[in-house]
Structures are given as C-alpha cells and as structure tokens.
N, C-alpha and C positions, 0 to 999 in steps of 0.2 A: 423438539427443543428449539430448533432454529427459528421457526415462526414466532414462538413465544418471546424469544430474545429480541427478534426484529421488531415485534410490536412494542415491547417494553422499552427498548433502548432507542429505537429509531422512529417509533410511532408509525410503523408500516401496518396497514390494515389487512392482515392475512388471517385466513380462517383455519379451521382444523382439517388437515389433510387426511385423506384415506391412505391405505397402504400403497396403491399404485402411484398416486400423486407424490407421495413421499419419496419413493424410489426414483421417479422421473425427475423430481427436483434435485435429488442428490446427484444423479448422473449429469444433469444439465449444468448444475452449479459448480461441478468439480473444476472445469477449466478456469472459471472466474476465481475460485478459491486459490488455485495454484498461482494464477496471475497476481492476485492480491498478496500472497505470501512472498513471491519473488520480487515484486515491485516494492513492497514495504521493506523487506530485508536489504535489498540492494540500495534503494533510495536513502533510507535512514542511515545505512552504513556509510554511504558517500558523504552524507552530512557530517557525521562524527569524524570520519577519517580526514576530511578536508578542513574542518574547523580546528581540529587539534593536530594539525600537520606535523609539528615537531615531535609529537609523541609516537610517530610511526617508527622511529628508531628504537623505542623501548619494546616494541612487539616484533622487531625483526623485519619491518617493511621499509626501512630507510634505504636509500640508494645514494647515488652521487648527486650532489646539488647542481653540478654543472649541466646535467641532463634534465633536471626538473624544470617544469614550467615556472617561469619567473626567476629561475636561478641565474647566476651561480651563487647568490647569497641566500642564507636561510630566511632573511626578512622578505626578500622578493618572492621566494617560493611560497612562503607562508601567506603573503598578501594575495597572490594569485589563487592559491588553493582555498583560502578562507572566503574569497569572493565567490568562488564556485560553490562552496559549502553553504553560504548564505542564500544564494539563488535557489539551490535545492531545498533549503529549509523553507523557503517561501512557496515552492512548487509542490512539495510532497503532500501537504494537506489537501490541496485541490485534486491531485492525482488520486489519492486514497478516497476522497469523497466521491469522485466520479466512478470508481470501481464499486464502491458501496452502493451508489445509486443504481448501477446496473444489476447488482445482486438483489436489491430490494424490488426492482421492477420484474426481474425474473421470478422472484418468489410470489409476487401478487399475480403474475400471469399464469403460473403453473398451479399454485395452490388455491388461488382465489381470494376473495375478500372475506372479512369477518361476517358479512351479512349473507354469504353464500353465493353471491353473484360472481360470475367469471368475467375476466377482462379479455376482450378480443383484440 
C-alpha cells in the first residue's frame, strides 16, 4: 500500500515489491517513520502552543509570567513566544519535506523503480 500511495501522492517511481523487499522496507523505514511522527507532533505542537500562548492557561500549562521568556508582562511573553512559533511555522514544512524525501529515496532503493530497475 505504501508504494502505491507514494507513487500517487508524491510521484515516486516505485515498483511492485516481493515479500522479502516488503519486509525489508518495513524494517528499514520504521526509524524514519518514528522520526517523522515525533518531529511532526513536537514541531507542530510547538507552533500551536507558541502562537496561542495565552491559551496555555486554559489547558493548565500556564505558569508565572515573571519566569516566562519575554515576561513579566503577558504582551512581552506572547511576543517572544509568537516569534518562536512563527519561526517554527516556517521551518516545519522544510523539515517534514526532508524526512519525506529520505523516505521516498529509501523506498526507491529497497523496492526498486516501476520499470524493474534497481537503484545502486
């Protein structure tokens, strides 16, 4: 199913794998899948938590403003955190694209191309 999705969504030229190559790809791609999940969840979570900094108190994450970056006022803390959130908002697509590119290269290398040729 993964090669078909990669071909349809990312235009990755992957072939039809046999049982051995399917298992090999599953084992080799597991660390990248975990990295992708963790980077995506943490990175996009940072974006949301920093852009909506004042809402942290609604979910029980608020603390003392005097210890917050940009504190001791809410405006200063929000400005600093929103800046960090905007930076992460700009970096996250590039990070996720890089991980996806690694996953696509691994797939083509392990499974092969649609024409049956293997990549060395």
